[in-house]
Residue frames as qw, qx, qy, qz and C-alpha x, y, z in Angstrom:
[[0.000, 0.889, 0.458, 0.000, 0.00, 0.00, 0.00],
 [0.389, 0.375, -0.020, 0.841, 1.25, 3.48, -0.88],
 [0.278, -0.702, -0.464, 0.463, 0.96, 6.33, 1.60],
 [0.231, 0.649, 0.184, 0.701, 0.22, 9.90, 0.61],
 [0.389, -0.393, -0.461, 0.694, 1.29, 12.24, 3.40],
 [0.002, -0.699, -0.300, -0.650, -0.77, 15.41, 3.85],
 [0.422, -0.264, -0.565, 0.658, 0.40, 16.94, 7.15],
 [0.099, -0.140, -0.031, -0.985, -1.37, 20.23, 6.40],
 [0.539, -0.396, -0.577, -0.469, -4.68, 18.36, 7.01],
 [0.491, -0.270, -0.689, 0.460, -3.82, 17.94, 10.71],
 [0.016, 0.015, 0.202, -0.979, -4.61, 21.61, 11.36],
 [0.531, -0.160, -0.348, -0.756, -8.13, 21.00, 10.04],
 [0.655, -0.211, -0.725, -0.031, -8.58, 17.69, 11.88],
 [0.441, -0.253, -0.590, 0.627, -7.61, 19.18, 15.23],
 [0.028, -0.299, -0.054, -0.952, -9.38, 22.53, 14.73],
 [0.567, -0.538, -0.453, -0.428, -12.63, 21.35, 16.38],
 [0.712, -0.402, -0.447, 0.363, -10.71, 20.80, 19.63],
 [0.386, 0.100, -0.140, 0.906, -9.33, 24.33, 19.67],
 [0.013, -0.773, -0.521, 0.363, -12.62, 26.19, 20.00],
 [0.264, -0.211, 0.231, 0.912, -12.24, 29.82, 19.01],
 [0.339, 0.449, 0.047, -0.825, -14.10, 32.11, 16.68],
 [0.722, 0.467, 0.496, -0.116, -16.50, 31.07, 13.94],
 [0.471, -0.081, 0.518, 0.709, -14.73, 30.95, 10.57],
 [0.177, 0.595, 0.610, 0.492, -17.76, 32.62, 8.94],
 [0.207, -0.919, -0.283, 0.182, -18.03, 35.58, 11.31],
 [0.613, 0.559, 0.000, 0.559, -15.90, 38.17, 9.50],
 [0.463, -0.567, -0.241, 0.637, -15.66, 40.76, 12.29],
 [0.171, 0.956, 0.139, -0.196, -14.97, 44.42, 11.57],
 [0.253, -0.714, 0.501, 0.419, -11.24, 44.27, 10.79],
 [0.828, 0.542, 0.010, -0.147, -10.60, 43.58, 7.08],
 [0.003, -0.781, 0.618, 0.088, -6.79, 43.28, 7.50],
 [0.411, -0.274, 0.869, -0.012, -6.88, 39.48, 7.79],
 [0.769, 0.401, 0.152, -0.474, -9.24, 38.82, 4.87],
 [0.573, 0.564, -0.565, -0.182, -6.58, 37.46, 2.50],
 [0.003, 0.342, -0.904, 0.255, -5.18, 35.06, 5.11],
 [0.493, 0.154, 0.708, -0.482, -8.73, 33.89, 5.84],
 [0.169, 0.137, 0.812, 0.542, -9.47, 33.67, 2.07],
 [0.210, 0.699, 0.543, -0.415, -12.37, 36.12, 2.40],
 [0.353, 0.291, 0.507, 0.731, -13.20, 37.58, -1.00],
 [0.171, -0.480, -0.270, -0.817, -16.12, 39.83, -0.03],
 [0.177, -0.422, -0.734, 0.502, -17.93, 41.11, 3.06],
 [0.122, -0.493, -0.339, -0.792, -21.07, 43.18, 2.61],
 [0.384, -0.347, 0.310, -0.797, -23.67, 44.38, 5.07],
 [0.835, -0.107, 0.194, -0.504, -25.59, 41.09, 4.96],
 [0.989, 0.132, 0.065, 0.025, -23.48, 38.44, 3.22],
 [0.214, -0.744, 0.588, 0.235, -19.90, 37.31, 2.74],
 [0.911, 0.379, -0.155, -0.044, -17.97, 35.12, 0.29],
 [0.319, -0.706, 0.629, 0.065, -14.86, 33.14, 1.10],
 [0.616, 0.373, -0.670, -0.179, -12.87, 30.34, -0.45],
 [0.933, -0.334, 0.014, -0.136, -13.01, 26.88, 1.10],
 [0.162, -0.752, 0.639, 0.001, -9.57, 26.19, 2.61],
 [0.385, -0.150, 0.909, 0.049, -10.17, 22.44, 2.07],
 [0.536, 0.361, -0.169, -0.745, -11.93, 22.49, -1.32],
 [0.804, 0.201, 0.550, -0.105, -13.75, 19.68, -3.10],
 [0.669, 0.490, 0.338, 0.445, -12.49, 21.22, -6.33],
 [0.379, -0.024, 0.051, 0.924, -10.50, 24.24, -7.47],
 [0.132, -0.286, -0.215, -0.924, -12.45, 27.48, -6.88],
 [0.405, -0.508, -0.760, 0.020, -14.78, 26.03, -4.21],
 [0.050, -0.384, 0.146, -0.910, -16.54, 29.06, -2.66],
 [0.242, -0.469, -0.784, 0.327, -18.61, 29.48, 0.50],
 [0.129, -0.448, -0.169, -0.868, -21.37, 32.10, 0.68],
 [0.365, -0.412, -0.750, 0.367, -22.77, 32.88, 4.12],
 [0.187, -0.901, -0.251, -0.301, -24.87, 35.47, 5.89],
 [0.207, 0.549, -0.458, 0.668, -22.78, 37.87, 7.97],
 [0.589, -0.448, 0.296, -0.604, -25.13, 37.24, 10.87],
 [0.050, 0.252, -0.955, 0.148, -24.37, 34.04, 12.82],
 [0.747, 0.034, 0.214, -0.628, -27.44, 31.85, 12.19],
 [0.436, -0.201, 0.875, 0.065, -27.79, 28.06, 11.79],
 [0.356, 0.327, 0.843, 0.235, -30.46, 27.89, 9.08],
 [0.057, 0.345, 0.491, 0.798, -32.63, 29.53, 6.46],
 [0.322, -0.711, -0.604, -0.162, -35.56, 29.97, 8.82],
 [0.467, -0.627, -0.242, 0.574, -33.51, 32.42, 10.92],
 [0.328, 0.035, 0.294, 0.897, -32.83, 34.80, 8.01],
 [0.277, 0.595, 0.259, -0.709, -34.77, 37.97, 7.35],
 [0.678, 0.645, 0.353, -0.010, -36.30, 38.43, 3.91],
 [0.217, 0.933, -0.275, -0.077, -33.59, 40.97, 3.07],
 [0.373, -0.567, 0.728, 0.099, -30.81, 38.56, 4.16],
 [0.734, 0.199, 0.649, 0.022, -32.35, 35.72, 2.13],
 [0.574, 0.807, 0.137, -0.012, -32.48, 37.84, -1.03],
 [0.030, 0.887, -0.458, -0.056, -28.95, 39.16, -0.53],
 [0.591, -0.344, 0.726, 0.068, -27.61, 35.66, 0.09],
 [0.741, 0.401, 0.530, 0.091, -29.09, 34.35, -3.16],
 [0.380, 0.921, -0.085, -0.027, -27.79, 37.39, -5.05],
 [0.195, -0.760, 0.615, 0.075, -24.28, 36.63, -3.76],
 [0.724, 0.002, 0.682, 0.099, -24.61, 33.01, -4.84],
 [0.631, 0.720, 0.284, 0.060, -25.46, 34.35, -8.32],
 [0.106, 0.940, -0.322, -0.025, -22.53, 36.85, -8.25],
 [0.512, -0.520, 0.678, 0.091, -20.18, 34.07, -7.11],
 [0.763, 0.280, 0.569, 0.124, -21.24, 31.78, -9.95],
 [0.472, 0.878, 0.058, 0.050, -20.73, 34.63, -12.43],
 [0.150, -0.854, 0.495, 0.058, -17.24, 35.32, -11.06],
 [0.644, -0.242, 0.714, 0.127, -16.27, 31.65, -11.32],
 [0.714, 0.569, 0.401, 0.079, -17.63, 31.49, -14.89],
 [0.281, 0.949, -0.141, 0.012, -15.60, 34.56, -15.86],
 [0.181, -0.780, 0.598, -0.011, -12.31, 33.53, -14.24],
 [0.430, -0.309, 0.849, -0.004, -12.34, 29.73, -14.40],
 [0.549, 0.271, -0.480, -0.629, -14.79, 28.81, -17.19],
 [0.347, -0.062, 0.912, -0.210, -16.27, 25.73, -15.51],
 [0.257, -0.096, -0.772, -0.573, -18.69, 23.51, -17.41],
 [0.562, -0.541, -0.541, -0.315, -21.10, 23.21, -14.48],
 [0.111, -0.477, 0.501, -0.713, -21.59, 23.75, -10.76],
 [0.497, -0.429, -0.745, 0.117, -22.65, 21.96, -7.62],
 [0.146, -0.441, 0.203, -0.862, -24.45, 24.47, -5.39],
 [0.632, -0.375, -0.675, -0.072, -25.63, 23.23, -2.02],
 [0.316, -0.588, 0.319, -0.673, -26.48, 23.86, 1.57],
 [0.578, -0.102, -0.791, 0.173, -25.82, 21.32, 4.33],
 [0.412, -0.572, 0.149, -0.694, -28.05, 21.98, 7.34],
 [0.834, -0.430, 0.230, -0.258, -27.16, 19.97, 10.45],
 [0.268, -0.577, 0.765, 0.101, -24.29, 17.62, 11.20],
 [0.663, 0.119, 0.739, -0.017, -26.09, 14.55, 9.84],
 [0.611, 0.758, 0.218, -0.069, -26.51, 16.39, 6.52],
 [0.778, 0.267, 0.050, 0.566, -22.76, 16.99, 6.31],
 [0.009, -0.946, 0.037, -0.321, -22.49, 20.48, 7.80],
 [0.682, 0.108, -0.413, 0.594, -18.96, 20.92, 9.10],
 [0.067, -0.020, -0.350, 0.934, -19.92, 24.23, 10.74],
 [0.121, -0.529, -0.810, -0.223, -23.58, 23.71, 11.53],
 [0.188, -0.678, -0.464, 0.538, -24.04, 26.78, 13.73],
 [0.103, 0.644, -0.142, -0.745, -23.38, 29.23, 10.83],
 [0.744, 0.462, 0.481, -0.023, -25.20, 28.27, 7.64],
 [0.014, -0.643, 0.467, 0.607, -23.41, 28.63, 4.32],
 [0.841, 0.496, 0.077, -0.199, -23.78, 27.67, 0.68],
 [0.560, -0.324, 0.603, 0.467, -21.12, 25.67, -1.13],
 [0.628, 0.724, -0.052, -0.282, -20.44, 26.57, -4.76],
 [0.620, -0.332, 0.630, 0.329, -18.21, 24.01, -6.45],
 [0.485, 0.627, -0.352, -0.498, -17.16, 24.58, -10.07],
 [0.793, -0.028, 0.607, 0.036, -17.08, 21.39, -12.13],
 [0.309, 0.592, -0.559, -0.492, -15.37, 20.32, -15.36],
 [0.950, 0.181, -0.136, -0.215, -15.92, 17.24, -17.45],
 [0.834, 0.234, -0.401, 0.299, -13.45, 14.65, -16.21],
 [0.067, -0.725, 0.414, -0.546, -12.54, 16.48, -12.98],
 [0.803, -0.397, 0.380, -0.230, -12.97, 13.24, -11.03],
 [0.542, 0.537, -0.644, -0.053, -10.08, 10.87, -11.51],
 [0.818, -0.085, -0.563, 0.082, -8.68, 7.69, -10.07],
 [0.246, 0.242, -0.562, 0.752, -6.99, 9.57, -7.20],
 [0.465, -0.213, 0.227, -0.829, -10.41, 10.53, -5.83],
 [0.859, -0.049, -0.272, -0.431, -12.12, 7.25, -6.61],
 [0.874, 0.026, -0.455, 0.167, -9.38, 4.85, -5.51],
 [0.532, 0.138, -0.459, 0.698, -7.14, 6.85, -3.22],
 [0.314, -0.827, -0.452, 0.112, -9.66, 9.12, -1.46],
 [0.416, -0.402, 0.085, 0.811, -7.37, 11.99, -2.50],
 [0.381, 0.875, 0.286, -0.087, -8.26, 15.17, -4.37],
 [0.562, -0.001, 0.249, 0.789, -5.90, 16.68, -6.89],
 [0.109, 0.916, 0.254, -0.290, -6.40, 20.45, -7.04],
 [0.735, 0.397, 0.211, 0.508, -4.65, 21.81, -10.16],
 [0.209, 0.697, -0.054, 0.684, -4.05, 25.37, -8.97],
 [0.353, -0.100, -0.600, 0.711, -2.72, 26.71, -5.68],
 [0.144, -0.755, -0.629, 0.115, -5.46, 28.26, -3.54],
 [0.223, -0.658, -0.052, 0.717, -3.62, 31.60, -3.26],
 [0.125, -0.081, 0.578, 0.802, -3.42, 31.88, -7.05],
 [0.085, -0.543, -0.776, -0.309, -7.14, 31.19, -7.37],
 [0.233, -0.745, -0.428, 0.455, -7.84, 33.78, -4.64],
 [0.200, -0.450, 0.207, 0.845, -5.84, 36.43, -6.50],
 [0.024, 0.152, 0.707, 0.690, -7.75, 35.74, -9.72],
 [0.192, -0.621, -0.746, -0.149, -11.19, 35.83, -8.08],
 [0.280, -0.503, -0.388, 0.720, -10.67, 38.81, -5.76],
 [0.004, 0.127, -0.221, -0.967, -11.16, 41.51, -8.45],
 [0.268, -0.354, -0.738, -0.508, -14.63, 40.05, -9.22],
 [0.423, -0.652, -0.612, 0.147, -15.81, 40.91, -5.72]]
């Protein structure tokens, strides 16, 4: 059996034990946005890149307010959230030219929510053939572009 070492994953694995601030609560200081991969923070919604993406360009769109589900959003927040999903898809189309998208919302731990206390949409760009034997056989994802390079390309769209 071959072993693929990914020591950078340990930070993610142990992060639940550290406690700390919610990754989706942007706060008022914008100085750390690049390090946190935050592309946009508005009055009601925010967009950030997924640090552990399913595919290159995987974005997360969340309300600024810390709420666990859709039923807690105001009408204005709901509309703004969907507009930012639309803006995010347009930005990914312009910069990365994907052939399709997976757009989803995981509500609750049993539904796959990694951060269930702050709801967020996943937007995953897809290309024909983007799943390969590494994912199927090795449970490993191959991301073809460094996350910081993707961030730099997407940032001007927001």
